[in-house]
C-alpha positions in Angstrom: -43.2 10.3 -54.2 -41.8 6.8 -54.1 -38.2 8.2 -54.2 -39.0 10.4 -51.2 -40.6 7.5 -49.2 -37.5 5.5 -49.7 -35.2 8.3 -48.5 -37.3 8.8 -45.3 -37.2 5.1 -44.4 -33.4 5.2 -45.0 -32.9 8.1 -42.5 -35.2 6.4 -39.9 -33.2 3.2 -40.1 -29.9 5.1 -39.8 -31.1 6.9 -36.7 -32.4 3.7 -35.2 -28.8 2.3 -35.4 -27.7 4.5 -32.7 -30.0 3.1 -30.1 -28.6 -0.2 -29.0 -29.3 -1.9 -25.7 -26.4 -1.7 -23.4 -25.5 -4.0 -20.5 -24.3 -2.2 -17.2 -21.0 -3.9 -16.1 -19.2 -2.9 -12.9 -15.6 -2.4 -13.6 -13.2 -4.5 -11.7 -10.6 -2.4 -9.8 -7.3 -2.3 -11.5 -4.0 -2.8 -9.7 -2.0 0.7 -9.5 0.8 0.8 -11.9 3.8 1.4 -9.5 4.5 -1.7 -7.4 5.9 -0.8 -4.1 9.0 -2.5 -2.5 9.8 -2.3 1.2 13.3 -0.7 1.7 15.5 -0.6 4.8 14.9 2.9 6.4 11.2 2.9 5.9 9.4 4.1 8.9 5.7 4.0 10.3 4.3 5.8 13.4 1.2 4.3 15.3 0.2 2.1 18.2 1.8 -0.9 19.2 0.2 -3.8 21.2 1.1 -7.3 22.0 -0.2 -10.9 21.9 0.3 -14.2 23.5 -2.2 -16.7 24.7 -4.3 -18.2 23.1 -2.2 -17.7 20.0 0.9 -19.4 21.6 1.5 -22.7 19.7 -0.8 -22.0 16.9 0.3 -21.5 13.2 1.1 -17.8 12.3 0.2 -16.5 8.9 3.4 -17.5 7.4 3.0 -20.9 8.5 5.4 -21.0 11.3 4.3 -22.1 14.9 3.7 -18.8 17.1 6.1 -18.8 20.0 5.3 -15.9 22.2 8.8 -16.0 23.8 10.6 -15.3 20.4 11.2 -11.8 18.9 8.4 -11.8 16.4 5.5 -9.6 15.4 2.3 -9.3 13.3 2.0 -6.5 10.7 -0.7 -6.0 8.0 1.4 -5.2 5.0 5.0 -5.8 5.5 6.5 -8.9 3.8 7.0 -11.9 6.1 10.4 -12.3 7.5 11.0 -8.5 7.3 13.1 -7.3 10.4 11.9 -3.9 12.0 13.1 -2.0 15.0 10.3 -1.0 17.2 11.0 2.1 19.1 8.7 3.3 22.1 8.3 7.1 21.6 7.4 7.4 25.4 10.2 5.4 27.2 12.7 5.4 24.5 13.1 1.6 24.7 13.7 -0.3 21.4 13.4 -4.0 20.2 14.1 -5.8 17.0 11.5 -8.3 15.7 10.7 -10.3 12.7 7.4 -10.2 10.8 5.6 -13.7 10.9 2.1 -12.8 11.2 -0.8 -10.6 10.1 -2.5 -8.1 12.1 -3.5 -6.1 14.2 -7.0 -5.5 12.9 -7.8 -2.6 15.3 -8.0 1.0 14.1 -4.8 2.9 14.9 -2.6 0.0 15.7 0.2 -0.8 13.3 2.0 -3.7 15.0 1.3 -6.5 17.5 4.7 -7.7 19.1 5.3 -11.0 20.9 4.9 -11.5 24.6 8.8 -11.5 24.8 9.2 -8.2 22.7 6.6 -6.5 24.8 8.5 -7.3 28.1 11.5 -5.6 26.6 9.4 -2.7 25.7 7.9 -2.6 29.2 4.4 -2.9 27.2 2.9 -5.6 29.0 1.4 -3.6 31.6 -0.1 -0.7 29.6 -0.9 -2.9 26.8 -0.3 -0.2 24.1 2.4 2.3 23.3 3.2 5.0 20.9 5.8 3.6 18.7 7.8 4.3 15.5 8.8 1.1 13.5 11.9 1.1 11.1 12.6 -1.4 8.5 16.1 -2.7 9.1 16.2 -5.9 7.0 14.1 -7.4 4.2 14.1 -11.0 3.0 16.1 -11.4 -0.1 13.4 -13.1 -2.1 10.7 -10.6 -1.1 8.6 -9.7 -4.2 6.5 -6.5 -4.7 3.3 -7.0 -2.8 -0.3 -7.0 -3.7 -2.8 -5.4 -1.3 -6.6 -5.6 -0.6 -9.0 -4.2 2.0 -10.3 -6.3 4.8 -13.9 -5.3 5.5 -15.0 -8.2 8.0 -14.2 -11.3 9.7 -16.7 -13.9 10.4 -17.1 -17.4 12.0 -20.3 -17.9 10.0 -19.5 -18.4 6.2 -23.0 -17.5 5.3 -22.6 -14.1 6.7 -19.2 -13.7 5.2 -20.5 -14.7 1.7 -23.3 -12.2 2.2 -21.0 -9.2 2.8 -18.6 -10.6 0.0 -21.5 -10.4 -2.5 -22.4 -7.0 -1.5 -18.7 -5.8 -1.8 -18.4 -7.2 -5.1 -21.5 -5.5 -6.5 -20.4 -2.2 -5.1 -16.5 -2.3 -6.1 -16.3 -5.0 -8.6 -13.9 -7.5 -6.9 -14.3 -9.3 -3.5 -13.5 -12.5 -2.1 -13.3 -14.8 0.9 -9.9 -15.8 2.6 -9.8 -18.5 5.2 -6.4 -18.5 7.0 -4.5 -21.5 8.0 -3.8 -20.2 11.4 -7.5 -19.7 12.1 -9.8 -21.8 9.7 -12.8 -21.1 11.6 -12.6 -17.4 10.6 -13.6 -16.2 7.1 -12.3 -12.8 6.1 -13.7 -10.7 3.5 -11.2 -8.9 1.2 -12.3 -6.3 -1.5 -10.1 -5.3 -4.4 -6.5 -6.0 -5.6 -4.0 -3.1 -5.6 0.0 -3.3 -6.0 0.4 -0.3 -3.7 -0.7 0.4 0.0 -1.6 3.9 -1.2 -4.0 2.6 -3.8 -5.6 0.1 -1.3 -5.7 3.1 1.4 -7.8 5.1 -1.2 -10.3 2.1 -1.6 -10.5 1.7 2.2 -11.4 5.4 2.7 -14.1 5.1 0.0 -15.4 2.1 1.5 -15.5 3.9 5.0 -17.2 7.0 3.4 -19.8 4.9 1.5 -20.7 2.8 4.7 -23.4 4.3 6.9 -22.1 2.6 10.0 -18.6 3.5 9.0 -17.3 -0.1 8.9 -13.8 -0.9 9.6 -11.7 -1.3 6.6 -7.9 -2.4 7.0 -5.2 -2.5 4.1 -3.7 -6.0 4.3 -0.9 -7.6 2.0 -2.3 -10.8 0.0 -0.4 -13.5 -1.7 -2.0 -13.4 -5.1 -4.8 -11.7 -7.0 -6.9 -14.9 -7.2 
């Protein structure tokens, strides 16, 4: 009888070893494995718009002072100082611009050109146009980019922090970014990916998860921290 009791106790002890308390940890999104390098000849179709005042004279995202009478433009993901040819698909006019800024953050729009470029494209009146942009030159020191999803921009940091915290709980990685060209605005960025495709998948997931179908734009970032 003594031997039986010892054996039963041993079995119970072994069975108990399989029931450990586990802490639930939200996994951090990992960068996709294949970095994307922009190449001359790459194209993108979408809607172009233009911007002038009140941004004229302010610092662009690359640190330069924006001059609306120079041939420059804003794009969300192309490396700074990439040259692109913008072709208006309706009037067949073209212009070449250098990427110095980030934007536009409006659904469907792919590029914001300067006032000077808009004048060449006859874009000032209508304000928007269907275009194809083609990369014609890349900076020699352009490194493979990192990409995140912008889900909001706030003048009130407390509101930005609330959204950042919510996004971190849901998707594992989120941060605030205050840009030099507009320090009064706090942007909420989610995730870190090494390709626009990976970031686009995350953006689509965020839109599908959101009851109000929040805006979610893929943007190029400078570092993962």
